[in-house]
C-alpha positions in Angstrom: -41.0 -142.1 53.9 -38.1 -139.9 55.2 -38.0 -137.9 51.9 -41.9 -137.4 52.1 -41.3 -135.9 55.7 -38.9 -133.7 54.5 -41.0 -132.7 51.5 -43.7 -131.9 54.0 -41.5 -129.9 56.0 -40.4 -127.9 53.0 -43.9 -127.2 52.0 -44.7 -126.3 55.6 -41.8 -123.8 55.6 -43.0 -122.2 52.4 -46.5 -121.9 53.7 -45.3 -120.5 57.0 -42.9 -118.1 55.3 -45.9 -116.8 53.4 -47.9 -116.6 56.6 -45.4 -114.3 58.0 -45.0 -116.1 61.4 -41.1 -116.0 62.1 -41.3 -118.1 65.3 -43.2 -121.0 63.6 -40.8 -120.8 60.6 -37.9 -121.2 63.0 -39.5 -123.9 65.0 -40.2 -126.0 61.7 -36.5 -125.3 60.5 -35.4 -126.6 63.9 -37.6 -129.7 63.5 -36.3 -130.4 60.1 -32.6 -130.1 61.2 -33.6 -132.7 64.1 -35.0 -135.2 61.6 -31.9 -134.7 59.4 -29.7 -135.5 62.5 -31.8 -138.5 63.2 -31.2 -139.7 59.7 -27.3 -139.4 60.1 -27.8 -141.1 63.5 -29.6 -144.1 61.8 -26.8 -144.4 59.1 -24.3 -144.5 62.0 -26.0 -147.2 63.9 -26.4 -149.6 61.0 -22.7 -150.4 61.8 -21.1 -148.1 64.2 -17.7 -149.8 63.8 -17.3 -148.9 60.2 -19.1 -145.5 60.4 -17.3 -142.5 58.9 -15.8 -140.2 61.7 -17.2 -137.2 59.6 -20.8 -138.7 60.2 -20.4 -138.8 64.0 -19.0 -135.3 64.0 -21.9 -134.1 61.5 -24.6 -135.8 63.8 -23.3 -134.2 66.9 -22.9 -130.7 65.2 -26.4 -131.0 64.1 -27.9 -132.0 67.3 -25.9 -129.2 69.0 -27.5 -126.7 66.6 -31.0 -128.1 67.3 -30.4 -127.4 71.1 -29.1 -123.8 70.3 -32.0 -123.2 67.9 -34.6 -124.8 70.4 -33.5 -122.5 73.2 -34.4 -119.4 71.3 -38.0 -120.6 70.9 -40.9 -120.2 73.3 -40.8 -123.3 75.6 -43.4 -126.1 74.8 -43.7 -129.6 75.5 -42.5 -130.6 71.9 -39.5 -128.0 72.1 -38.5 -129.5 75.5 -38.8 -133.1 74.0 -36.7 -132.1 71.1 -33.9 -130.6 73.3 -33.9 -133.5 75.6 -33.7 -136.2 72.7 -30.9 -134.1 71.3 -28.7 -134.0 74.3 -29.3 -137.8 75.0 -28.2 -138.5 71.5 -25.1 -136.3 71.8 -24.1 -138.2 74.8 -24.8 -141.7 73.0 -22.7 -140.5 69.9 -19.8 -139.5 72.0 -20.0 -142.7 74.0 -20.0 -144.7 70.6 -16.9 -143.1 69.5 -15.4 -143.6 72.8 -15.1 -139.8 73.5 -15.4 -140.0 77.3 -15.0 -136.5 78.4 -17.5 -135.2 75.7 -20.0 -137.7 76.7 -19.6 -136.7 80.4 -20.2 -133.0 79.4 -23.3 -133.8 77.5 -24.8 -135.9 80.5 -23.8 -133.1 82.8 -25.7 -130.7 80.6 -28.8 -133.0 81.0 -28.6 -132.9 84.6 -28.1 -129.1 84.8 -31.0 -128.7 82.4 -33.6 -131.2 84.1 -32.7 -131.2 87.9 -36.2 -132.3 88.7 -36.8 -134.8 86.2 -35.7 -137.9 88.2 -35.9 -140.4 85.3 -33.5 -138.6 83.0 -31.1 -137.2 85.7 -30.9 -140.5 87.5 -29.9 -142.1 84.1 -27.6 -139.4 83.4 -25.9 -139.4 86.6 -25.4 -143.4 86.5 -23.8 -143.0 83.3 -21.5 -140.2 84.6 -20.5 -142.6 87.4 -19.7 -145.3 85.1 -17.6 -143.2 82.8 -15.7 -141.6 85.7 -15.0 -145.1 87.2 -13.8 -146.3 83.7 -11.4 -143.4 83.5 -10.3 -143.9 87.1 -11.8 -140.6 88.4 -13.1 -142.5 91.4 -13.9 -139.4 93.6 -16.2 -138.1 90.7 -17.7 -141.6 90.2 -18.4 -141.8 94.0 -20.2 -138.3 93.9 -22.3 -139.4 91.0 -23.4 -142.6 92.6 -24.2 -141.0 95.9 -26.7 -138.8 94.3 -28.8 -141.7 92.7 -28.6 -144.2 95.7 -31.7 -142.9 97.6 -33.9 -143.3 94.5 -32.3 -146.3 93.0 -34.8 -149.0 93.9 -37.5 -146.9 92.0 -35.6 -147.6 88.7 -35.4 -151.3 89.1 -37.8 -153.9 87.5 -38.2 -156.7 90.0 -38.3 -159.6 87.5 -36.3 -158.0 84.7 -34.0 -155.7 86.3 -31.0 -153.9 84.4 -28.1 -155.7 86.3 -25.9 -152.7 86.1 -28.4 -150.7 88.3 -28.5 -153.3 90.9 -24.7 -153.3 91.0 -24.3 -149.7 91.5 -24.4 -149.7 95.3 -21.6 -152.4 95.2 -19.6 -150.3 93.0 -20.1 -147.3 95.3 -18.8 -149.4 98.3 -16.0 -150.9 96.6 -14.7 -147.5 95.4 -14.0 -146.9 99.2 -12.3 -150.2 99.9 -8.9 -148.8 99.8 -9.7 -145.4 101.5 -7.4 -144.4 104.2 -10.3 -142.9 106.1 -11.9 -145.8 107.9 -15.0 -143.8 108.9 -15.7 -142.9 105.5 -15.1 -146.5 104.3 -17.5 -147.9 106.9 -20.1 -145.4 106.1 -20.0 -146.2 102.3 -20.3 -149.7 103.0 -23.3 -149.1 105.4 -25.0 -147.2 102.8 -24.7 -149.8 100.1 -26.0 -152.5 102.6 -29.0 -150.4 103.3 -29.8 -150.1 99.7 -29.4 -153.9 99.1 -31.7 -154.4 102.3 -34.3 -152.0 100.8 -34.2 -154.0 97.5 -34.7 -157.3 99.3 -37.5 -156.2 101.3 -39.1 -154.4 98.1 -38.6 -157.2 95.6 -39.1 -160.6 97.5 -39.1 -163.7 95.2 -37.8 -161.8 92.3 -34.5 -161.8 90.2 -33.8 -158.2 91.5 -34.3 -159.4 95.0 -31.9 -162.5 94.6 -29.2 -160.2 92.9 -29.5 -157.9 95.9 -28.7 -160.8 98.2 -25.6 -161.9 96.3 -24.3 -158.3 96.4 -25.0 -157.9 100.0 -23.2 -161.1 100.8 -20.2 -159.9 98.7 -20.1 -156.5 100.8 -20.2 -158.6 104.1 -17.4 -160.8 102.9 -15.4 -157.6 101.9 -15.6 -156.5 105.6 -14.9 -160.1 107.0 -18.2 -160.1 108.5 -18.6 -163.9 108.1 -21.0 -164.7 110.8 -23.4 -162.0 109.4 -22.9 -163.5 105.9 -23.6 -166.9 107.2 -26.8 -165.6 108.9 -27.9 -163.9 105.7 -27.4 -167.1 103.6 -29.2 -169.3 106.2 -32.0 -166.9 106.1 -32.1 -167.1 102.5 -32.0 -170.8 102.3 -35.0 -171.1 104.8 -36.9 -168.5 102.7 -36.2 -170.0 99.4 -36.9 -173.5 100.4 -38.8 -174.0 97.0 -37.0 -171.6 94.9 -34.8 -172.4 91.9 -32.1 -170.0 93.6 -31.8 -172.5 96.6 -28.9 -174.4 95.3 -26.8 -171.1 94.8 -27.5 -170.0 98.4 -26.5 -173.5 99.7 -23.4 -173.3 97.8 -22.3 -169.8 98.7 -23.0 -170.8 102.2 -20.9 -173.8 102.1 -17.9 -171.9 100.7 -18.3 -169.4 103.5 -18.2 -172.1 106.0 -15.2 -173.8 104.5 -13.0 -170.7 103.6 -13.7 -168.3 106.2 -15.3 -170.1 109.2 -13.1 -173.3 109.2 -16.1 -175.5 109.2 -14.8 -177.7 106.3 -16.5 -180.9 107.5 -19.8 -179.3 107.4 -19.3 -177.4 104.3 -18.4 -180.8 102.4 -21.7 -182.3 103.8 -23.7 -179.4 102.5 -22.1 -179.7 99.0 -22.5 -183.4 98.9 -26.1 -183.1 99.9 -26.5 -180.5 97.1 -25.3 -183.0 94.4 -27.8 -185.6 95.7 -30.9 -183.2 95.9 -30.1 -181.2 92.6 -28.2 -183.5 90.3 -29.2 -181.8 87.1 -28.6 -178.0 88.4 -26.0 -175.9 86.8 -24.1 -175.3 90.1 -23.4 -179.2 90.3 -19.9 -178.9 88.4 -18.8 -176.1 90.4 -19.8 -178.0 93.8 -18.0 -181.0 92.7 -14.8 -178.9 92.1 -15.0 -177.4 95.4 -15.5 -181.0 97.0 -12.3 -182.0 95.1 -10.3 -179.1 96.4 -11.3 -180.1 100.0 -10.1 -183.7 99.1 -6.8 -182.2 97.9 -6.2 -180.2 101.0 -6.6 -183.4 102.9 -4.0 -185.3 100.8 -6.8 -187.5 99.1 -5.3 -186.9 95.7 -6.8 -189.9 93.7 -10.4 -189.6 94.7 -10.0 -185.9 94.2 -8.5 -186.3 90.7 -11.5 -188.6 89.7 -13.8 -186.0 90.7 -12.1 -183.3 88.9 -12.2 -185.4 85.7 -15.9 -185.6 86.2 -16.1 -181.9 86.5 -14.0 -181.5 83.1 -16.5 -183.9 81.5 -19.5 -181.9 82.8 -17.9 -178.4 81.8 -18.1 -178.6 78.0 -20.0 -175.3 78.2 -17.7 -173.9 80.9 -14.2 -174.1 79.7 -13.0 -171.8 82.5 -14.0 -174.2 85.1 -12.4 -177.2 83.1 -9.3 -175.2 83.0 -9.1 -174.7 86.7 -10.0 -178.5 87.3 -7.1 -179.5 84.9 -4.8 -177.0 86.8 -5.7 -178.5 90.2 -4.9 -182.1 88.7 -1.5 -180.7 87.5 -0.9 -179.2 91.0 -1.7 -182.6 92.6 0.8 -184.3 90.5 3.4 -181.8 91.2 2.9 -182.1 95.0 3.4 -185.8 94.7 6.6 -185.5 92.8 5.1 -186.8 89.5 6.7 -184.1 87.4 6.3 -185.8 84.0 2.5 -186.1 84.7 2.3 -182.4 85.9 4.3 -181.4 82.8 1.8 -183.1 80.5 -1.1 -181.4 82.3 0.5 -177.9 82.1 1.2 -178.4 78.4 -2.4 -179.6 77.8 -3.8 -176.6 79.6 -1.7 -174.2 77.7 -2.9 -175.7 74.4 -6.5 -176.4 75.3 -7.4 -173.2 77.3 -5.4 -170.4 75.9 -7.6 -167.6 76.8 -8.0 -168.5 80.5 -5.8 -167.7 83.6 -4.7 -171.4 84.1 -3.4 -171.4 80.5 -1.5 -168.1 81.0 0.2 -169.5 84.3 0.9 -173.0 83.1 4.2 -172.5 81.2 5.4 -170.0 83.7 4.7 -172.7 86.2 7.0 -175.2 84.2 9.8 -172.6 84.1 9.6 -172.1 87.9 9.7 -175.7 88.6 13.1 -175.9 86.8 14.2 -172.8 88.7 13.3 -174.5 92.1 15.2 -177.7 91.0 18.3 -175.9 89.9 18.1 -177.0 86.3 19.2 -173.8 84.7 19.3 -174.9 81.1 15.7 -176.2 81.1 14.5 -173.0 83.1 16.1 -170.8 80.5 14.5 -173.0 77.8 11.1 -172.9 79.4 11.2 -169.1 80.0 11.8 -168.7 76.2 9.2 -171.1 75.3 6.6 -169.3 77.7 7.5 -166.0 76.1 7.0 -167.3 72.6 3.7 -168.7 73.7 2.6 -165.3 75.1 3.7 -163.4 72.0 1.6 -165.9 70.0 -1.5 -164.9 72.1 -0.8 -161.1 71.6 -0.5 -161.8 67.9 -3.8 -163.9 67.9 -5.7 -161.6 70.1 -4.5 -158.0 69.6 -5.5 -155.2 71.7 -7.5 -157.4 74.1 -7.3 -158.2 77.9 -5.8 -161.6 77.1 -3.2 -160.0 75.1 -2.4 -157.3 78.0 -2.1 -160.2 80.5 0.2 -162.2 78.1 2.4 -159.1 77.8 2.4 -158.8 81.6 3.5 -162.5 81.7 6.3 -161.8 79.2 7.5 -158.9 81.7 7.3 -161.5 84.6 9.4 -164.0 82.7 12.2 -161.3 82.2 11.9 -160.4 85.9 12.3 -163.9 87.0 15.6 -164.0 85.0 16.6 -160.6 86.1 16.8 -159.3 82.6 15.7 -155.8 84.0 15.8 -153.7 80.7 13.8 -156.3 78.7 11.5 -156.7 81.6 10.8 -152.8 81.7 10.4 -152.7 78.1 7.8 -155.6 78.2 5.9 -153.9 80.9 6.1 -150.5 79.0 4.2 -152.3 76.2 1.1 -153.1 78.2 -0.5 -149.6 77.7 0.1 -150.0 73.8 -2.0 -153.2 73.8 -4.6 -151.9 76.2 -5.0 -148.3 75.5 -7.3 -147.6 78.5 -6.9 -146.3 82.1 -6.5 -149.8 83.2 -3.7 -150.4 80.7 -2.0 -147.4 81.8 -2.4 -148.0 85.5 -1.1 -151.6 85.0 2.0 -150.4 83.2 2.8 -147.8 86.0 2.5 -150.3 88.8 4.4 -153.2 87.1 7.1 -150.9 85.9 7.4 -149.4 89.3 8.1 -152.9 90.8 10.5 -153.7 88.3 12.5 -150.5 89.0 12.3 -151.2 92.9 13.4 -155.0 92.3 16.3 -153.8 90.2 17.5 -151.3 92.7 16.6 -148.3 90.4 14.9 -146.4 93.4 15.0 -142.9 91.7 13.2 -144.1 88.7 10.6 -146.0 90.8 10.0 -142.8 93.0 9.6 -140.7 89.8 7.2 -143.1 88.3 5.1 -143.4 91.3 4.9 -139.6 91.6 3.8 -139.4 88.0 1.0 -141.9 88.9 -0.1 -139.9 92.0 -0.3 -136.7 89.7 -2.1 -138.4 86.8 -4.7 -140.5 88.9 -5.1 -138.4 92.0 -8.4 -140.1 92.8 -7.0 -143.7 92.4 -7.5 -145.7 95.8 -3.8 -146.8 95.6 -2.5 -143.2 95.8 -2.2 -143.3 99.6 -0.4 -146.6 99.4 2.1 -145.2 96.8 2.7 -141.8 98.7 3.8 -144.0 101.7 5.9 -146.1 99.3 7.6 -142.9 97.8 8.4 -141.6 101.4 10.1 -145.0 102.3 12.1 -145.1 99.1 13.1 -141.5 99.5 14.3 -142.3 103.2 16.5 -145.3 102.2 
């Protein structure tokens, strides 16, 4: 089919050349190049992970040439469609090969060329915001998001929303969370809340509306507006009395009452009623887990453990929750002084749930127990065992978040033993495992803490200053500047 199209183009070129119309000849040549670029794109997308780097560059070069050629032709609907399609594909290609700056340039070009085309500019600005957030250029991300907030709800399909769109106001507010300017932070949260209130009013009884409620609740929690949060959730419980989302609202309200408003007895009653009224709902294991934690806080350890064991049995498809339930059982044994039982639980967690946080913490917890009980030999042995375990995870899950967290735990094991040089070397290895802005930031912060703890103040100051220069838009910059001043004045 594709060869037939090329043959048709070739014949068309021949005929047009004979007709003597140079504009039509150039247009057909441009369209031929566009189809050739599309063919390369199809080849790449069969399997982007194994695509040849030359194919990526060739496709980008072809699409760039199409844009350049099209710009010399009289503007028509077809020409504009080709230019627009080419710019979009350039951005997609650069994203696929993780070339963030080039992708941003392509999307900025789209915004500059089509400022009045809301559909394409909103999409381009959202992508720019997400990319800037990914590279920790938070000021640029905020600027991009701010431009799309007013028309965001127009882009959302009520019953089948793209969830990243619904999350944008939340991201916008959260990027201001650590801002030193309180009025700016308050204004950002207010704007985000207004966006979600608009969505809730515009999309009642829909997936988009329910998601907006969840994000609005998170924003209220961020600002410690617990009474407002309780009012919102109570309103939603009344409004969604016959909705499948009702158990989620009941659960969320119960947790706010327990954890933030101190109404534990009331929260427990709500959770227990939820178990009775909705015994088959997916939220039931989580509700049981929280009831068990309330019992543990009241030193009702045995009934709590029985409930946690039920949670584990119910969580075959939710190993993360099962890991947390096992961890709570281990904690309860440790608090009761039943160390052998706790030790067995910690070892089981490390073996059974290796990619989840409780597993990463389990062996470190064992070593810390022996430190607290002044058993130096077993503490040293346990730290060595933990380091070997973490190294095994790094080997098993290379260049992953699990591996990066394992590397961080190795550094923490050395810190606990005051083996400072080994701790610094381990911290420096994080960015080699997770070669992203997040990995680099984690390395800076952990390494800085190690230098401070080991009394290497000058190295800590130098590192923090490097961070400030490298990530000037990061929300921690103000805090690090204060830290540098404090360390400099020691």
